[in-house]
N, C-alpha and C positions, 0 to 999 in steps of 0.2 A: 874515668868518665867517657873519654873518647872511644875506648874499646867497647864500652857498654852501648854507646850510641851507634857505633859501627855494626854491632851484632843486631841491634834493633832494626836499623835501616836495611841491613842485608836481608832480613827475613820479612820485610814489609811488603804487603800486596800493593800498598799505595805507591811505593817507589817503582815497582814493576809497571803499574798502570801509567804512571807519569812517563816512564821510559818509552812505552809503546805509543802513547799519545804524542810524545815528543818526536819520535821517529816519523810518525805520520805527518806532523807539522813541518818537520824538516824536509820531508819528501815533497810536500806541497810547495814550500818555498823554493826548492831547487828546480822544480818543474817550471814554475813561473819565471825564474831567473834564466833558465835555458831558452824559453820562448822570447824573452826580452833580448837575450844575446843574439838570437837568430834574427830578430827585427833590426838590430844594429847592423848585422852583417849584410842584410838585404837593403839597408838604407831606408827602411820604412818607418823609422821612429818607434813610437809605442812606449816610450819611457826609458829612464836610465837603467842600464843592465847592471844593477847592484841589488844588494839585499833590501835596502831602503826603497829603491825603485820598484822592487817586486811588491812591497807593501802598498805603494801607491797604485800599482797596476791592478792589484786585487780590489782595492777600494773603488776603482773606477768601473768595475764590471757590474752588470745587472745583479741585483741582490748582493752588491759589494759589501754592505755592512755585515750581512750574515757570514759571507765568506771570510771577511777580514776578522770577524770575531772568532771563527774557527781557527784561523791561522794564529791569532794572538794567543789563544788558549794552548795550541800546540807548541808554540815557541816558549811560552811560560813553563809548560810541562817539561820540555826538553831542558830548559835552564835549571829547573828544580832538580831534575834527575842528575844532571852533571854536578851540581853543587852537593847533592847527597853523596855522590861518588868521591868527593874530596874527603869526606868523613869515612866512608866505607873502605876506600883504597882499592887498588887493582885486585882482581880475582884471577887466579891461575898464574901461569908463568908468562913472563914478558922480557924481552931484551932491553926494554926501557926501564931505567931505575925508578923506584917507587916515588921519590920526590918530584921527578919530572912528570910522571903520569898524573900525580895529584895536581900539579901546577896546570897541566893541560886541561884537566877537568874544571878547575877554577876559572881559567880564562874563557873556556867555552861556555860555562854557565853564565859568566858575566856578559859575554858578547850576545848570546841569544836572549838573555834577560833584557839587555838594552834594546834589542830588536822588538821584543814583546812590548816594552814601554813605548817605543816609537809607534808601533802599530796601534796600541791603545789610545795614544794621543790623536792619531789620525782618525780612529774610529769615533772619538768623542768630539771631532771637529777642530782638532788642533793644527790643521793645515797639512802640507805635504811632508812626507817622511824623507824624501830624497835629500841626500846630504852632500852632493858633489862640491858645492861651494863651501860648505862647512868644513869638509875634509881639507880643502885647499887652504882655508883660513887657519885651521888648526895647525897644519904643517908649516905654514908661514910663521906662526907665532913660536912654534918650537924651534924653527931654524934661527930665530932671533935670539934665543937663549944661549948662554955660555954652554959650549959643548953640544949645542942643538944639532949641528950637522952630524956629529958622531952618534948622537942618540937616534936620529932618523935613519942613518945608515944601519945601526944595530937592529932597529925594528924591521927595516926592510930585509936585512939578511936573515933575521929570525923567521919572517914570513916565508922567505925563500926556502929555508930549511924545512919548514912545515910542508911546503910543496914537494920537496924532494922525498920527504917521508911518505907522502901520498903515492908517489911513484913506487916506493919500496913496498908499500902495502899491496899495490896492484900487481907487482911482479911476484911477490911471495904468496899471494892469495891468503894472507893471514886473516882476512875478514871472514873466511869460511869457517873459522873455529867457532864462531858464535851460532852456527846453524847445525843442529843435530842431523845425523844421516837419515833419520826417520821423518824429518820435518817436511821434506819436499820429495816429490817423485824424481826419478833419475833425470828425465828431460827438463823438469822445472829447475832442478839443481844446476844443470849445465847452463841454462839460460841465466839463472841468478848469478852464477860465477862470472859469466861474460859481462853481465850488467855491472857487477861490482868492479871488475877490471876497468871497463870503459869509464865508469863514473869516477873512480879514484884517479885515473889518468887525467880526466878533464879537470877535476878539482886541483890536481897537482899543477897543471898548466896555469890555472887562474891564480893560485898562490904565488907561483914563480913570477908571473907577470906583475902582480901587485907589488911584490917585494922588489923586483927589478926597477919598476918605475919609481918607487919610493927612494931607492938608492940614487937613481938618476936625478930625481928632484933635489935631493940633499946635495949631491956633488955639483949640480948646476945652480944650486941656490935658487931654484924656481919651482915653487909648489904648483904652478900652472902647467907643469910638465905632464900632468896626468897621474893623479894619485887616487887610491881607492880602486875598487873593482870596476866601477862604471868607467872611470877614466882609462884604466888599463885596457879594458876590452875595446873601448872606442879607439885608442891608439893602435891596438892590434889590427883593427879593421882597415887602418890607413896604410899598413905595411904591404910590401909586395906579397902577393898571395894571401894577404891578411883576411880577405873575405872568406876564402875557402877554409882557412885555419879556424876562423871564428865560428863558422858554421859547424865544423867538426866539434869544437868545444861546446857549442850550444846543444848539439845532439847528446854529447857526453853528459852535460848537466841534467838534461831531461831524463836520460837513462839512470843517472845517479838518483834522481827523485824517485823513479820507479823502484830502484834497488832499496831505498829507504822505506817505501811502503811495504815491500815484501819483508824486509828485515823487522819492521814493527810487528808483523803478523807472526813470524815463525822463529825469531831469534831467541836464544838464551841471553836475555838483556844484560845479565851481570858480566857477560863475556864480550860485549860490544865495546870496542876500544874507542 
């Protein structure tokens, strides 16, 4: 049954359309996130530099309801595509074992699906999507559980490993496997590769920061230490040379957004990791 479903989904035009729409939605999200991170670096406010903060920032713009609706559809499409990949499985060769890849597809599908739900609630008048206080409250509750500290440390280390994997992708240029040689002109291909490297490096920094601050919160038994992406970037801005580093990360996130837009247009989506 599962093999039949995998064959059906692998050849489905609907899955490819969802993948491309999802990559556009992801590009939109990271572009806004990069702008918010730049605002934090410059001390000009503008909302929490997190995925949920990006949803609020879009909603606050002129024609925000339309823009947020587009973002929600894109995030939902991305989530559905990644969940379909759990059934389809990885295509081609990979150094990552099949079960781990399927687990990563599942986690990404659930994460972006949750973001789509948050965006839909905001669109329907459910209030702010930003969850900095909620993240701290959840971390505090987990820390109070038996083995809660160990659990938070494990989650933080796991997020940090994901960040290191982003560095590996940037250095190896593995993301280029999803783009055929005839899809882009030579100059376009060089710029796309540079954007992919910069974007994955920026993502790696954000994941390592979030993981590190989660571990610090667990060991200090203080969820107010700065958990979640918004808290981690705010803490980074306070560090020596933090403003400059955060501006570099912000530019990298915007570049990653542009990379996702191009990827959605030209990629062989079944090979996008």
